[in-house]
N, C-alpha and C positions, 0 to 999 in steps of 0.2 A: 458523027457523034450520035450515040444512042440516047433514048429517052432517059435512061438511068444516068448517063454521063451528064446530061443537061441538068437533071435534078441535083446531081452531086456538085456541079459547079456553082449552083445557086444557094447552097446551104453551108453553114459553118461546120456542122457535125453531121456525118452520114452514118446511118445505121449499118450494122454488120451485114445484113442481108442485101443492102444496096452496094456496099463497098466490095463485097466478095461475091456478087451475083454470078459472075462467070465461073468461079471455082465451085460454087454450090451446084450450078446446073451441070457442070462437068462431072462432079462426083456422083450426082444422081444417076447419070448414065454409065459412068465407069464401073460402079459397083451395083449390080442389079440383084444382089442377094436378098434374103429375107429381111424384112424390117418390121418393127413393131407397128401396130395400127396408128395411122395418122402421121407417121414419120416421113420427112422429106428424103432422108438418107438412111442407109444402114448404120447400125451402131459403129461398125468398123470405119465407115466413111466419115462419121462424125469425129472420131478420134483423129483421123488423118487430116481433116479440115482444120482442127484446132492445133494439132502438134506438128503438122507438116508431113511431107512424104520423104524427108531426108534428102539423100543424094539421088533418089529414084525419080525418074520422069515417068509419069503415068500415061498410059495410052488408052484410048477408047477401044472397046472390043470391036473386032472386025464385024461389019454388017450391022452395027448398032445404029439406031436412028436418034441423032442428037435432038434434045428438046429445043435447041435454038440453032438457027443456021450459022451464027457467027461463033459457035463453039470451036476451040482448037481441037485437033485430033490428039495432041499431046500436051501435058501440063505438069509442071513441077509445083507442088503445093508448098508454099512457104509457111513456116510456123508462126502462129499468132499469139500464143501464150507461152511464156517462159516459165516452165515448171515441170514437175514430174509427170511423165506420161501415165504412170500408174494412177495418179490422182484423177486425171481426165477420164481414164477408163472406168474408175469407180463411179465417177459422176454420171457417166453415160449408162452404166449398168443400173444405177439408182433410178434414172429417168425412164429407162426401158421397162422397169418394173412398176412404173406409175406411182412411185413413192416420192414424197417431198424431199427436196435436196436443200440443205442449209450450208452455205459457204461462210466460214468464219475465219477471221485473221486480223492482223494489225491493219490500220488504215493504209491505203496506198499499195496493197498487194495484188491488185488487179482482180478482185473478186467480182466486181460489177462487169468488167470486160469479159471474164470467163462466163458469167451468167448470160451475157448478151450473145456471145459466140455459141453457147450451147443451145439457146432458144432459137437462134437463126438457123442453125444446122438441123435441129430436130423438127421444127414445124414451119420454118420459113419466115417467121416474124419474131422480133424481139420487142415489139411495141406494146404488148399487153403488160404494162408495168405500173406498179403502185409505188410511189416514193413515200416511205415511212417517215412520219414526223410526229411530234407531240400533238399536233392538230389533226392528224389523220382520224377519220371517223369510220365506223363500221360499214357505212355505205361504200367505202372504197373497196371492200372485200365482197360485198353482197350486191346491193342495188340501190338506186335512188329513183327520184321521180321528176318528170317534166311537169312542174307545178301548173303551168298554164293549161296543159292538156288535162291534168288531173282535176283542176277546178271546172274545166269545161265539160269533160266527158266522164269523170269519175275514174276509179282504178281500171286500167286496161293495159293490154300489152303495148299499145302505142305510147302510153304515158310512162311505161317502165323504162328506166335508164340503166342498162347493164353496166356493172363495174368491169374493169379489165379481167378480174378473176372469173366473173360470170360469163363473159364473152369467151374466155378460154375453155370453160366447161362446156358451153354450147357447141364449140367448134373443134374440141379435142386438141387444144394447143397448150403451150407452156405459158403460165402466168409468172411474172417476175415481181418480187417484192423486195425493194431496196431498203436497207436499214430497218429490219423488222423490229429490233429491240428499241427503236425510237418511238414505236407506237405504244400507246397505253395498254396495259395487260388485258383489259376488258375488250379492247379492239382486236388485239392479237387472237383472243380466244374465239373470235368469229370464224377463224380458220379451222378450229378443232373439228367441228361437224362437217365442214367442207372436205377436209382431208380424210375423214373416216367414213362418213355416209355418202360422200360424193354426190351430194344434192343440196339444193338451196330451196327452202320453202318461201313462198310469197303469200302470206295469209290474206293480203288484200285482194288476191285473185282467187280466193277459195271458190270451188265449184266450177272452175274452168280448167282447161288443159295446161294453163300456165301457172297453176298453183304450186307445182313442183318442177324445178329445173334439175334434171339429172345430167351428170357429166358423161360425155361420150368418150369412147376409147381414145387414148392419147393425152388426155388432160393430166397435167401435173403442175407442181409449183416449185420454183427455184427462189429461195430467199437468201439474203446476205445479212451479215451482222459483224460489226467490229468488236474485237476483243476489248478495246478501250471503252466500249459502251456497256459492258457487263454491269448490271445494277441500275442502269438508267430505267429500263422497264424489263425486268427479268421475265423470261418466258416461263410459262407454267409447265409442270412436269407432263401434263396431258399433251400439250402442244409439242414439246420436245420429242415425245415418243413417236410423233407422226412425221418426223424428219430424220433423214440420214445426215449426220454432221460430217463435213469434210473441212479440214484446216488448210488454208492457203498460206504457205510460209513465204517470207521474203526470198528473193532470188539468191541462191547460194553461190553461184559462180560470178566472179567479178567481171570477167570478160563478157559474159552473156548480159549482165546488167548494163555495162557500158554500151554494148551494141544496141540494147533496147532503148536506152536514154537517147542515144544518137538518132535512132530511127524515129522515135516519137517526137523529139524536139525538132527534127528536120521538118516533119509534117506540120507542126505548129507554125514554124517560121515561114514555110511555103504558103500556108493559108493567109499569113500576114502580108504576102506579096513580095517576099524576098528570098534570097538564097541563104542556106545555112553555112556560115563561114567560121565556126568555132573549131579551133585546132583540137586534134585528137588528144594531145597531151593535157589540154585544159579539161576536157571531158573526163579523162582518166583521173585527174586530180579531184574533180568534183565528186565522182563516184567513190573514190577512195575515202574522202572526208565523210561522206554520208554513211558508208559501210562501217567505218571505224566508230563513229558516234552512235550508230544504230546498235552495234554488237557490244560496245564497251571494250573493244580490244582491237589494236591495229593489226595489219597484216604481218608486221614484224614480231608480234607477240607482246607489245607494250600495252599496259592497262590504260584505259581511257574512261573518264567519268562521263556516263551517258546523260544526255539532257532529258528532260521530262517529255518534250515534244517527240513526235514520231518522225524519224528521219527516213521517210519512205521513198521508194523508187519513183512514185508519182510526183513527189516534191522535187526530186532530183531532175525529173523531166521539165518541170516548170522553171527551175533555175536555169537549166541549159537553154530552154527556149527564150528566156529573158535575155540571156547573154547573146543568143543569136540575133534577136531583134535589135538589141543595142548595137551590136557590131554592124548590122545592116543599115540602120537609120540614124544612129548617133555615134559614129566612129570617133573615138578619142584616145588613140594609143592602143596599148595591149589590153585585150579583153580579159586577160587574167587579173588585171587590176580591179575589175568589177566583182570578182568572185567573193571576196570576204564580206562585202556589203550585202550581197544577196544571201549568203549563208547566215548572216546575223538576222536578217529579216525572217528566215525560216525558224531559227533556233529560239528567238524571243517570242514566238507566237503564243505560247501557253504560260511560261513561267519566266519572269524577269531574271531569276537566278541562273537561268540557262546561259545568259550572257557570260557569266564568269566561267561556266563550264567550257564554252567555246574558246575563251581566252586561255583556259588551262590546256585545251587541246593544242593551241598554237604554241604554248610554252613547252609542250611535250613532244608529240610526234612531228609537228611541223618544224620545230627547232632542230630536232635530232636529224631529220632528213636533210635539212639545210646544211648541217655540220658535216654530213656524209658526202657533200659535194654536189647535190642536185641543184642545177641552176633554177629550175622551176620552183622548187621548194624554198630556195634562198629568196627568190622574189616574193613568194607568199609570206615568208618570215619578215621581210622588210615592210610588208603591208600590215603588220600587226597593229600599228597605231590607228589604222582606219577602222578597227573594231571597237575603239573606245567611244 
């Protein structure tokens, strides 16, 4: 067991750079082409890391010296993000040009995961992160102070506490800002000068070498924002101009979404100390319901009244994980019987009227599929009373 393996086994959530350390080290050796300043991988290798190598098994060049003795000579890179390769390529090009990247989309579309993967592949760490909230202050983007040292010594470099953004500027790495539109406008605007001038002034240290912190090559920012949050704290036009916007859409392919839900839910249940034992048919039904309610139209072409809440893939993963944990630790008959109750919990999250919309879905597509002879959908139709 390696040191990384030991750290992994002792934590609930593992960063991308830890989880995929072997792939990152392999790709750094496999593709030794030109790379932007400060980048761990070439832009092409970053795309491969995120989108996978497909059916191709990659081999290390003959005579290359691996960065680690335990690196395999051949490796097939699995995809980590389900989405358009062109989107990932545009994101990589934006970062290579040291321009800010803003990932926007509905909640649960893996914007944060894509941000984390990009940061891990580009600079080797995804940890330089600011979580945007209504309580986030300008210090989170600039700097703060160790007040004990400040009172004892006065303003000094030792008393200065770098923000994740300032740390990224000093080291030429990627800073991540989650939910940027949750921050107040005056806090957001602290980024305007950072992204344009590429420096931070520290007036308290005037007359010293630390009065100006200039970004070194490689520094850039990845931010995320939910479309549902528009109007919470609208970004200024000046700040918008300093980002390239990329929209992350929900997964378009049902089979790909089902596979992702299975994979992610399996990982959650395994962390809970159990094996994932939810039937594929149940997962397909779960994803079908989510997709129908999300789009307002069933796969058969029937109209569906959309609930106000977001029926995201991330929510589907949580429901599948809950079903898996229940099957492992509280077995009580068919796990399919638990599905309506979990769906109701998701749908009623924002608007109580969505309860009626879920019942309407049961009276529409669920009933019609049951009438067409599907045993699984007949069982779900029989469970309609559990939704009341």
